DRENGUTI-546993 format. One record per residue (C-alpha): residue in three letters; x, y negated, z. Coordinates in nm, 3 decimals, decimal comma, always signed. Last residue first. Layout:
<rs>
ALA:X:Y:Z
...
</rs>
This chain:
<rs>
UNK:-0,268:+0,650:-1,152
UNK:-0,377:+0,279:-1,003
UNK:-0,109:+0,247:-0,857
UNK:+0,048:+0,276:-1,191
UNK:-0,187:+0,010:-1,334
UNK:-0,141:-0,239:-1,061
UNK:+0,266:-0,223:-1,113
UNK:+0,258:-0,231:-1,496
UNK:+0,042:-0,540:-1,472
UNK:+0,309:-0,723:-1,285
UNK:+0,550:-0,594:-1,541
UNK:+0,333:-0,752:-1,814
UNK:+0,338:-1,040:-1,604
UNK:+0,714:-1,092:-1,599
UNK:+0,814:-1,238:-1,938
UNK:+0,493:-1,538:-1,882
UNK:+0,634:-1,621:-1,548
UNK:+0,490:-1,546:-1,209
UNK:+0,418:-1,890:-1,009
UNK:+0,534:-2,110:-0,748
UNK:+0,899:-1,924:-0,710
UNK:+0,982:-1,725:-0,355
UNK:+0,724:-1,414:-0,233
UNK:+0,653:-1,279:-0,612
UNK:+0,836:-1,435:-0,829
UNK:+1,131:-1,400:-0,638
UNK:+1,053:-1,037:-0,596
UNK:+1,025:-0,956:-0,961
UNK:+1,307:-1,141:-1,021
UNK:+1,537:-0,974:-0,775
UNK:+1,389:-0,627:-0,831
UNK:+1,522:-0,681:-1,236
UNK:+1,243:-0,563:-1,490
UNK:+1,344:-0,399:-1,893
UNK:+1,055:-0,112:-1,843
UNK:+1,042:+0,216:-1,928
UNK:+0,742:+0,346:-1,858
UNK:+0,776:+0,722:-1,712
UNK:+0,591:+1,001:-1,868
UNK:+0,719:+1,285:-1,661
UNK:+0,875:+1,412:-1,977
UNK:+1,003:+1,042:-2,096
UNK:+1,205:+1,107:-1,763
UNK:+1,381:+1,450:-1,752
UNK:+1,454:+1,328:-2,121
UNK:+1,619:+1,081:-1,981
UNK:+1,870:+1,206:-1,703
UNK:+1,895:+1,488:-1,949
UNK:+2,070:+1,278:-2,210
UNK:+1,930:+1,245:-2,579
UNK:+1,855:+0,867:-2,516
UNK:+2,192:+0,789:-2,473
UNK:+2,309:+0,454:-2,381
UNK:+2,648:+0,427:-2,230
UNK:+2,870:+0,498:-1,958
UNK:+2,488:+0,547:-1,801
UNK:+2,219:+0,486:-1,588
UNK:+1,928:+0,548:-1,485
UNK:+1,742:+0,325:-1,255
UNK:+1,421:+0,471:-1,134
UNK:+1,141:+0,221:-0,976
UNK:+0,876:+0,458:-0,765
UNK:+0,576:+0,250:-0,629
UNK:+0,357:+0,368:-0,349
UNK:+0,473:+0,117:-0,104
UNK:+0,596:-0,163:-0,314
UNK:+0,577:-0,436:-0,015
UNK:+0,540:-0,825:-0,027
UNK:+0,692:-1,054:+0,235
UNK:+0,651:-1,447:+0,312
UNK:+0,829:-1,547:+0,630
UNK:+1,087:-1,749:+0,437
UNK:+1,220:-1,489:+0,244
UNK:+1,120:-1,110:+0,178
UNK:+1,073:-0,836:-0,062
UNK:+1,035:-0,485:+0,056
UNK:+1,016:-0,159:-0,160
UNK:+0,914:+0,144:-0,064
UNK:+1,102:+0,382:-0,261
UNK:+1,407:+0,322:-0,514
UNK:+1,553:+0,680:-0,709
UNK:+1,855:+0,636:-0,811
UNK:+2,003:+0,809:-1,163
UNK:+2,375:+0,880:-1,253
UNK:+2,491:+1,004:-1,613
UNK:+2,807:+1,149:-1,755
UNK:+2,656:+1,454:-1,817
UNK:+2,749:+1,774:-1,641
UNK:+2,688:+1,791:-1,277
UNK:+2,438:+1,451:-1,324
UNK:+2,431:+1,247:-1,053
UNK:+2,092:+1,163:-0,794
UNK:+2,056:+0,924:-0,596
UNK:+1,762:+0,862:-0,395
UNK:+1,749:+0,511:-0,208
UNK:+1,508:+0,368:+0,084
UNK:+1,444:-0,009:+0,074
UNK:+1,489:-0,371:+0,152
UNK:+1,480:-0,704:-0,034
UNK:+1,623:-1,028:+0,104
UNK:+1,606:-1,336:-0,169
UNK:+1,766:-1,681:-0,194
UNK:+2,038:-1,699:+0,038
UNK:+2,272:-1,972:-0,097
UNK:+2,536:-1,991:-0,368
UNK:+2,791:-2,275:-0,330
UNK:+2,979:-2,207:-0,657
UNK:+3,321:-2,326:-0,729
UNK:+3,433:-2,210:-1,051
UNK:+3,614:-1,896:-1,164
UNK:+3,373:-1,641:-1,154
UNK:+3,567:-1,409:-0,973
UNK:+3,859:-1,623:-0,797
UNK:+3,476:-1,868:-0,691
UNK:+3,297:-1,536:-0,522
UNK:+3,610:-1,444:-0,389
UNK:+3,673:-1,762:-0,162
UNK:+3,278:-1,753:-0,112
UNK:+3,329:-1,452:+0,105
UNK:+3,645:-1,531:+0,312
UNK:+3,480:-1,848:+0,374
UNK:+3,137:-1,633:+0,517
UNK:+2,861:-1,544:+0,356
UNK:+2,583:-1,465:+0,563
UNK:+2,462:-1,080:+0,611
UNK:+2,561:-1,090:+0,955
UNK:+2,655:-0,752:+1,099
UNK:+2,855:-0,562:+0,899
UNK:+3,164:-0,752:+0,832
UNK:+3,292:-0,733:+0,452
UNK:+3,411:-0,517:+0,229
UNK:+3,482:-0,687:-0,160
UNK:+3,297:-0,581:-0,465
UNK:+3,289:-0,588:-0,840
UNK:+3,045:-0,460:-1,075
UNK:+3,048:-0,488:-1,412
UNK:+2,731:-0,428:-1,652
UNK:+2,689:-0,401:-2,044
UNK:+2,469:-0,558:-2,240
UNK:+2,658:-0,689:-2,575
UNK:+2,686:-1,039:-2,416
UNK:+2,827:-0,904:-2,040
UNK:+2,627:-0,840:-1,782
UNK:+2,765:-0,892:-1,442
UNK:+2,708:-0,786:-1,072
UNK:+2,919:-0,905:-0,809
UNK:+2,883:-0,756:-0,469
UNK:+2,956:-0,862:-0,084
UNK:+2,932:-0,493:+0,057
UNK:+2,799:-0,428:+0,423
UNK:+2,938:-0,045:+0,623
UNK:+2,728:+0,156:+0,831
UNK:+2,697:+0,445:+0,622
UNK:+2,418:+0,528:+0,729
UNK:+2,276:+0,150:+0,689
UNK:+2,431:+0,064:+0,370
UNK:+2,475:-0,312:+0,410
UNK:+2,391:-0,520:+0,095
UNK:+2,521:-0,886:-0,023
UNK:+2,414:-1,035:-0,327
UNK:+2,520:-1,269:-0,595
UNK:+2,351:-1,190:-0,976
UNK:+2,569:-1,262:-1,293
UNK:+2,439:-1,370:-1,649
UNK:+2,642:-1,354:-1,942
UNK:+2,379:-1,330:-2,166
UNK:+2,070:-1,562:-2,148
UNK:+1,784:-1,414:-2,140
UNK:+1,567:-1,642:-2,063
UNK:+1,398:-1,516:-1,729
UNK:+1,775:-1,395:-1,627
UNK:+1,941:-1,756:-1,678
UNK:+1,621:-1,862:-1,474
UNK:+1,765:-1,606:-1,159
UNK:+2,131:-1,695:-1,113
UNK:+2,008:-2,101:-1,170
UNK:+1,768:-2,085:-0,911
UNK:+1,685:-2,476:-0,908
UNK:+2,106:-2,477:-0,737
UNK:+2,254:-2,151:-0,733
UNK:+2,161:-1,800:-0,634
UNK:+2,261:-1,530:-0,320
UNK:+2,080:-1,216:-0,291
UNK:+2,023:-1,075:+0,076
UNK:+2,081:-0,662:+0,106
UNK:+1,956:-0,405:+0,311
UNK:+2,001:-0,034:+0,141
UNK:+1,912:+0,273:+0,343
UNK:+2,058:+0,629:+0,208
UNK:+1,790:+0,917:+0,117
UNK:+1,964:+1,250:+0,082
UNK:+2,087:+1,226:+0,433
UNK:+2,415:+1,402:+0,568
UNK:+2,585:+1,076:+0,633
UNK:+2,485:+0,974:+0,272
UNK:+2,439:+1,227:+0,084
UNK:+2,417:+1,251:-0,296
UNK:+2,201:+1,469:-0,516
UNK:+2,263:+1,695:-0,777
UNK:+2,143:+1,726:-1,127
UNK:+2,091:+1,960:-1,425
UNK:+1,875:+2,251:-1,266
UNK:+1,673:+1,974:-1,026
UNK:+1,561:+1,683:-1,285
UNK:+1,317:+1,809:-1,447
UNK:+1,154:+1,946:-1,055
UNK:+1,233:+1,582:-0,931
UNK:+1,020:+1,422:-1,246
UNK:+0,746:+1,649:-1,116
UNK:+0,808:+1,595:-0,754
UNK:+0,826:+1,218:-0,788
UNK:+0,468:+1,189:-0,978
UNK:+0,252:+1,141:-0,723
UNK:+0,508:+0,817:-0,621
UNK:+0,389:+0,604:-0,930
UNK:+0,594:+0,602:-1,230
UNK:+0,845:+0,265:-1,314
UNK:+1,129:+0,322:-1,530
UNK:+1,491:+0,082:-1,558
UNK:+1,770:+0,209:-1,789
UNK:+2,136:+0,103:-1,713
UNK:+2,409:+0,040:-1,941
UNK:+2,800:+0,123:-1,739
UNK:+3,076:+0,010:-1,554
UNK:+3,135:+0,090:-1,242
UNK:+2,997:+0,443:-1,328
UNK:+3,122:+0,628:-1,014
UNK:+3,027:+0,959:-1,188
UNK:+3,356:+1,093:-1,217
UNK:+3,425:+1,007:-0,806
UNK:+3,111:+1,156:-0,731
UNK:+3,122:+1,488:-0,915
UNK:+3,511:+1,511:-0,717
UNK:+3,322:+1,389:-0,388
UNK:+3,071:+1,735:-0,409
UNK:+2,717:+1,657:-0,496
UNK:+2,482:+1,847:-0,325
UNK:+2,273:+2,132:-0,503
UNK:+1,913:+2,006:-0,511
UNK:+1,661:+2,231:-0,314
UNK:+1,598:+1,978:-0,043
UNK:+1,490:+1,693:-0,231
UNK:+1,158:+1,696:-0,207
UNK:+1,196:+1,728:+0,184
UNK:+0,923:+1,959:+0,289
UNK:+0,694:+1,838:+0,472
UNK:+0,326:+1,999:+0,449
UNK:+0,337:+1,765:+0,202
UNK:+0,619:+1,642:+0,013
UNK:+0,889:+1,501:+0,215
UNK:+1,162:+1,182:+0,132
UNK:+1,363:+1,205:+0,425
UNK:+1,517:+0,886:+0,567
UNK:+1,242:+0,875:+0,887
UNK:+1,219:+0,619:+1,124
UNK:+0,840:+0,608:+1,149
UNK:+0,726:+0,913:+0,937
UNK:+0,908:+1,209:+0,740
UNK:+0,759:+1,013:+0,436
UNK:+0,468:+1,059:+0,228
UNK:+0,264:+1,020:-0,089
UNK:-0,026:+0,794:-0,150
UNK:-0,158:+0,713:-0,447
UNK:-0,407:+0,451:-0,336
UNK:-0,417:+0,059:-0,254
UNK:-0,235:-0,184:-0,472
UNK:-0,546:-0,286:-0,687
UNK:-0,616:-0,514:-0,359
UNK:-0,364:-0,638:-0,264
UNK:-0,190:-0,692:-0,597
UNK:-0,460:-0,914:-0,769
UNK:-0,465:-1,098:-0,433
UNK:-0,169:-1,150:-0,487
UNK:-0,116:-1,270:-0,856
UNK:-0,468:-1,477:-0,822
UNK:-0,250:-1,664:-0,526
UNK:+0,028:-1,722:-0,808
UNK:-0,187:-1,767:-1,080
UNK:-0,378:-2,042:-0,862
UNK:-0,087:-2,237:-0,789
UNK:+0,041:-2,258:-0,409
UNK:-0,105:-2,497:-0,174
UNK:-0,217:-2,206:-0,006
UNK:+0,147:-2,043:+0,062
UNK:+0,248:-2,343:+0,264
UNK:+0,493:-2,138:+0,462
UNK:+0,492:-2,322:+0,796
UNK:+0,707:-1,956:+0,932
UNK:+0,452:-1,705:+0,812
UNK:+0,355:-1,497:+0,526
UNK:+0,256:-1,165:+0,525
UNK:+0,157:-0,890:+0,239
UNK:+0,151:-0,531:+0,235
UNK:+0,172:-0,362:-0,078
UNK:-0,012:-0,008:-0,018
</rs>
């Protein structure tokens, strides 16, 4: 179920009609397709009557993880309702291994995105501008580590990811973080907090194919007291060294009828809880989100 909370003096009632309609429609439509987790505080994905959905996957070895790092890659995103996730896992099981995070098949990520004046990074994405970047501080809860991460997409659509380790306790940028960003970007940027995104993630890697597949569940967007949760939507990202429509991961997603979508969690979340309106470019994605909750 999509949950939305407002507070902290946020002037939600003064927002344009399209933004209010966007949220009202989500709250009305996204109240179906229940799928269970292991209960409060659980980090195990389950299917009735409580068995882990990933229990039968082979566990990825350290050597396999190193071979599937894919720090430079092409990403393809898909949407599907949680009710279709067990079928997808069944198709992936013979060809993929699950990545464990401190012994768990699901890892929890806490992420604070940063942007420049007038939401420059966000606007670049909406305009389809390349090259473009994203800046975030991400906490990997089970592993107890935190990184400042920089993602660059070049003019060919290839994504490169760079990161530096940092302190775990705070998601705020410090002087060392800012100096590193200046070095990486070649400009004296001064990014400020823009959007918080928290979610659990399952990660699978191809046993014989150069693929990594991430499954994000119950994504929660928040900022300045406002929040939106996509409790019943699965966002799948297939990461490949170069795009291949014949790869096992791509074939499994197509067989499950997952909908391929160009989308950014950062952009969707910004439109949902920060921006004054839903940009035209994002409206098809919003319709898909509601459609899959109605499946």
